[in-house]
C-alpha positions as CSV (number, residue, x, y, z in Angstrom):
1,M,18.2,-0.9,3.6
2,Q,19.2,-0.3,0.0
3,I,16.8,0.1,-2.9
4,I,18.3,-1.3,-6.2
5,G,16.8,-0.6,-9.6
6,Y,17.4,-3.9,-11.4
7,P,18.9,-4.5,-14.0
8,S,20.0,-0.9,-14.7
9,E,21.9,-0.6,-11.5
10,K,25.0,-2.8,-11.6
11,T,25.7,-3.9,-8.0
12,A,27.7,-6.8,-6.7
13,L,25.4,-8.5,-4.2
14,P,26.1,-11.0,-1.4
15,R,24.3,-14.3,-1.4
16,L,20.6,-13.5,-0.9
17,A,17.4,-14.9,0.4
18,V,14.6,-13.2,-1.5
19,A,10.8,-12.8,-1.1
20,L,9.2,-12.7,-4.5
21,G,6.0,-10.9,-5.3
22,F,4.2,-7.8,-6.5
23,F,3.3,-6.9,-2.9
24,D,0.6,-4.3,-3.7
25,G,-0.3,-3.4,-0.2
26,A,1.8,-6.1,1.6
27,H,-1.3,-7.7,3.2
28,V,-1.0,-10.1,6.1
29,G,-0.1,-13.0,3.8
30,H,2.7,-11.0,2.2
31,R,3.9,-10.0,5.7
32,R,4.2,-13.6,6.8
33,L,6.0,-14.5,3.6
34,I,8.6,-11.7,4.1
35,E,9.1,-12.6,7.8
36,R,9.5,-16.3,6.9
37,M,12.1,-15.3,4.3
38,K,14.0,-13.3,7.0
39,S,13.9,-16.3,9.4
40,E,15.1,-18.7,6.8
41,A,17.9,-16.3,5.7
42,E,19.1,-16.0,9.3
43,Q,19.4,-19.8,9.6
44,R,21.5,-19.9,6.4
45,G,23.6,-16.8,6.9
46,L,22.1,-15.0,3.9
47,K,21.4,-11.4,3.4
48,T,17.7,-10.5,2.9
49,A,15.9,-8.9,-0.1
50,I,12.4,-8.2,-1.4
51,F,11.9,-8.5,-5.1
52,T,9.1,-6.5,-6.7
53,F,8.1,-4.3,-9.6
54,P,7.0,-0.6,-9.7
55,S,3.2,-0.3,-9.2
56,E,3.0,1.6,-12.5
57,S,4.6,-1.2,-14.6
58,A,2.7,-1.3,-17.9
59,G,1.7,-4.8,-18.9
60,L,1.9,-6.3,-15.4
61,K,-1.6,-7.3,-14.2
62,S,-2.9,-5.1,-17.0
63,G,-6.0,-3.1,-16.2
64,A,-5.8,-3.8,-12.4
65,V,-6.3,-0.9,-10.1
66,R,-3.4,-0.7,-7.6
67,L,-3.9,-0.1,-4.0
68,Y,-0.7,1.9,-3.8
69,G,1.7,3.7,-6.0
70,T,5.4,2.9,-6.0
71,E,6.2,5.6,-3.4
72,E,3.7,4.1,-0.9
73,K,4.7,0.5,-1.7
74,L,8.4,1.2,-1.0
75,E,7.4,3.0,2.2
76,I,5.5,-0.1,3.4
77,L,8.3,-2.6,2.3
78,A,10.9,-0.5,4.1
79,E,9.2,-1.3,7.4
80,F,10.5,-4.8,7.1
81,N,14.1,-3.7,7.5
82,T,15.5,-6.1,4.8
83,D,19.0,-5.5,3.5
84,Y,17.7,-4.8,0.0
85,I,14.6,-4.0,-2.0
86,I,15.0,-5.0,-5.6
87,L,12.8,-2.8,-7.7
88,A,12.8,-4.6,-11.1
89,D,12.1,-3.1,-14.5
90,F,9.2,-5.1,-15.9
91,D,9.9,-4.2,-19.5
92,A,13.5,-5.5,-19.1
93,L,12.4,-8.8,-17.7
94,C,9.1,-9.6,-19.3
95,S,10.5,-11.4,-22.3
96,A,12.6,-13.9,-20.2
97,T,11.5,-17.5,-20.2
98,P,11.0,-19.1,-16.7
99,E,14.4,-20.7,-17.2
100,Q,16.1,-17.4,-18.1
101,F,14.4,-15.6,-15.2
102,V,15.7,-18.0,-12.6
103,L,19.2,-18.5,-14.1
104,S,20.0,-15.1,-15.6
105,H,18.2,-12.8,-13.2
106,L,17.7,-14.5,-9.8
107,W,20.8,-16.8,-9.7
108,E,23.4,-14.9,-11.7
109,G,22.1,-11.3,-11.7
110,L,21.0,-11.1,-8.1
111,N,22.9,-13.9,-6.4
112,V,19.7,-15.4,-5.0
113,R,20.3,-18.7,-3.2
114,L,17.0,-19.0,-1.5
115,A,13.7,-18.0,-3.0
116,V,10.5,-17.6,-0.9
117,A,7.2,-17.2,-2.7
118,G,3.5,-17.9,-2.4
119,Y,1.7,-21.0,-3.7
120,N,0.3,-19.0,-6.6
121,F,3.5,-17.2,-7.7
122,R,4.0,-17.0,-11.5
123,F,6.9,-15.7,-13.5
124,G,8.6,-15.5,-16.9
125,K,7.2,-14.5,-20.3
126,R,3.4,-14.5,-20.2
127,A,3.6,-15.9,-16.6
128,A,4.4,-19.3,-18.0
129,G,6.3,-20.4,-14.9
130,D,4.5,-21.5,-11.7
131,I,5.7,-22.3,-8.2
132,N,6.6,-25.9,-9.2
133,D,8.9,-24.6,-11.9
134,L,10.5,-22.2,-9.4
135,V,11.2,-25.1,-7.0
136,R,12.6,-27.3,-9.8
137,L,14.8,-24.6,-11.4
138,M,16.3,-23.4,-8.2
139,S,17.0,-26.9,-7.1
140,Q,18.8,-27.7,-10.4
141,L,21.1,-24.8,-9.7
142,G,21.8,-25.9,-6.2
143,G,19.5,-23.3,-4.6
144,E,16.4,-23.7,-2.4
145,T,12.8,-22.6,-2.5
146,V,10.3,-22.1,0.4
147,V,6.6,-22.1,-0.6
148,L,3.9,-20.5,1.6
149,E,0.4,-21.9,1.3
150,E,-2.8,-19.9,0.9
151,E,-3.7,-17.5,3.7
152,R,-7.4,-17.1,4.6
153,L,-9.3,-14.6,6.8
154,D,-12.9,-15.4,7.8
155,G,-13.0,-18.0,5.1
156,V,-11.8,-15.6,2.4
157,T,-8.5,-16.0,0.6
158,L,-6.3,-13.0,1.4
159,S,-5.6,-11.1,-1.8
160,T,-5.3,-7.6,-3.2
161,T,-8.6,-8.1,-5.0
162,A,-10.4,-9.0,-1.7
163,I,-8.9,-5.9,-0.1
164,R,-9.8,-3.6,-3.0
165,E,-13.4,-5.0,-2.9
166,A,-13.6,-4.3,0.9
167,L,-12.4,-0.7,0.4
168,S,-14.8,-0.2,-2.5
169,R,-17.6,-0.9,0.0
170,G,-16.1,1.5,2.6
171,E,-15.2,-1.4,4.9
172,C,-12.1,0.1,6.3
173,E,-11.9,-2.1,9.4
174,L,-12.0,-5.3,7.3
175,A,-9.3,-3.9,5.0
176,T,-7.2,-3.1,8.0
177,R,-7.4,-6.7,9.2
178,M,-6.4,-7.9,5.8
179,L,-3.5,-5.4,5.3
180,G,-2.2,-5.6,8.9
181,E,-2.4,-1.8,9.1
182,P,-4.9,0.9,7.9
183,Y,-5.1,1.7,4.2
184,F,-3.5,5.1,3.6
185,V,-2.7,7.7,1.0
186,N,0.1,10.2,0.8
187,S,-0.8,13.6,-0.6
188,T,0.2,17.2,-0.7
189,V,-1.8,19.9,1.1
190,I,-3.3,22.3,-1.4
191,R,-5.1,25.6,-1.0
192,G,-8.9,25.3,-0.7
193,R,-11.6,27.9,-0.9
194,G,-11.4,28.8,2.8
195,I,-15.1,28.2,3.4
196,G,-14.5,25.8,6.3
197,S,-12.3,28.3,8.1
198,S,-14.9,31.0,7.8
199,F,-17.4,28.7,9.7
200,G,-15.0,27.6,12.4
201,F,-13.7,24.2,11.1
202,P,-10.5,24.8,9.1
203,T,-9.5,21.8,6.9
204,L,-6.6,20.4,5.0
205,N,-7.4,20.0,1.3
206,T,-5.5,17.3,-0.6
207,E,-5.8,16.0,-4.1
208,R,-7.7,12.7,-4.5
209,A,-5.2,10.0,-5.0
210,E,-5.4,8.5,-8.5
211,G,-7.2,5.2,-8.4
212,L,-8.4,5.7,-4.8
213,P,-10.6,2.6,-4.2
214,L,-12.8,4.2,-1.4
215,P,-16.3,5.5,-2.2
216,R,-17.4,9.1,-1.5
217,G,-18.2,9.7,2.2
218,V,-16.9,10.8,5.5
219,Y,-14.2,8.8,7.3
220,A,-12.5,8.7,10.7
221,T,-8.8,9.0,9.8
222,V,-5.4,9.4,11.4
223,V,-3.2,12.0,9.7
224,T,0.6,12.0,10.0
225,L,2.1,15.5,9.5
226,G,5.8,15.6,10.2
227,E,6.3,14.0,13.6
228,R,2.7,14.4,14.7
229,R,-0.2,11.9,14.4
230,L,-3.6,13.5,14.7
231,V,-7.2,12.3,14.5
232,G,-9.1,13.6,11.5
233,V,-12.4,13.6,9.8
234,T,-11.9,13.2,6.1
235,N,-14.5,13.8,3.4
236,I,-14.1,12.2,0.0
237,G,-16.3,14.1,-2.4
238,V,-17.2,17.5,-3.9
239,C,-18.5,19.4,-0.8
240,P,-22.1,19.6,-2.1
241,T,-23.4,21.9,0.6
242,F,-21.5,24.7,-1.0
243,A,-20.9,25.2,-4.7
244,P,-19.6,21.7,-5.7
245,R,-16.0,21.4,-6.8
246,E,-13.9,18.7,-8.3
247,E,-13.6,15.5,-6.2
248,H,-10.9,15.8,-3.5
249,L,-10.1,14.9,0.0
250,E,-10.8,17.5,2.7
251,T,-9.8,16.7,6.3
252,M,-10.6,18.5,9.5
253,L,-8.0,17.8,12.2
254,L,-8.9,17.7,15.8
255,D,-6.9,20.2,18.0
256,F,-4.9,21.6,15.1
257,C,-4.9,24.9,13.4
258,Q,-1.8,25.7,11.3
259,T,-1.1,26.7,7.7
260,V,0.7,23.8,6.1
261,Y,0.2,24.4,2.3
262,G,2.7,22.3,0.3
263,K,3.3,19.8,3.1
264,R,3.1,16.1,2.5
265,V,0.7,14.2,4.7
266,R,-0.3,10.6,5.2
267,I,-4.0,9.9,5.7
268,E,-4.9,6.5,7.2
269,F,-8.6,5.5,6.8
270,I,-9.9,3.9,10.0
271,A,-13.6,3.7,9.5
272,R,-16.4,5.1,7.3
273,L,-18.8,7.3,9.3
274,R,-21.5,8.2,6.8
275,D,-22.3,9.2,3.2
276,E,-21.5,12.6,1.9
277,A,-24.6,14.7,2.2
278,V,-26.1,18.1,1.3
279,F,-27.0,20.2,4.4
280,P,-29.6,23.1,4.5
281,S,-27.1,25.5,6.0
282,P,-23.4,25.7,7.0
283,E,-24.5,25.7,10.6
284,K,-26.2,22.3,10.2
285,L,-23.1,21.0,8.5
286,K,-21.0,22.2,11.4
287,E,-23.3,20.4,13.9
288,Q,-22.8,17.2,11.9
289,I,-19.1,17.6,11.7
290,D,-18.9,18.1,15.5
291,R,-20.7,14.8,15.8
292,D,-18.4,13.2,13.3
293,A,-15.4,14.5,15.2
294,E,-16.7,12.9,18.5
295,K,-17.0,9.5,16.8
296,A,-13.7,9.8,15.0
297,A,-11.9,10.6,18.3
298,L,-13.3,7.4,19.9
299,I,-12.6,5.2,16.9
300,A,-9.2,6.4,15.9
301,A,-7.6,6.9,19.3
302,K,-6.0,3.5,19.4
303,Y,-4.1,4.2,16.2
304,L,-2.2,7.3,17.5
């Protein structure tokens, strides 16, 4: 799999089938779209590609809170094992008309011969082009377009907005069903205050991911650290039982006690256990964390 920064990276590409979209989170509908693209490509002898934009692209879905940054998005898209991921520069393409986008960028720039997109896909300057325009323009050039219809889950249209709303309510299980895998963050382990260790429950402190959609509280999590996957209990908040600090993520790992400052970890949110609370003493807090750990071990075991 090769990641290509388009259009700055000049690369001669073979004839491509491409899945088109922003793919913030690659929910179940996105996954079906990409798998359909791969199937159609195999039938036609085409190489496969995913076309998307960096999550931080200014002006694209302006004001929207992203589920994932570009690092996490590429990590998810790499799981599909396509030949290429086209990471396009929004500023370089945003002034193109729908006709220019298809002819100059898809057809000539990227050698796309089959485009696969959802029913609500829009493109070109000010999103002037819709899926019918894509079908028409690709056909005029001798190419093809496959359109996927709306995907629904429990009567709700699958969308990044619906996932974000579920996460904002702490409904991790519903978000997992929509995403096809648990919502996660990547972060770096930082040095905390050492209070947890002094009371017998050492924790990993990590910075709160920018734009994290989850509310404060305690969660059953699965933490990937190197080659290991471990059950965790993660608190999002300020640790109010002690002197409150800035909002952060603090994770107690079951059956783990090592110093890993500076290491990158992936924290998958499996279920929300309870609200963050103030306890009358560290001992009462430890009793509650022990109960949280028992619940987390049962809930998260199937994700290891």
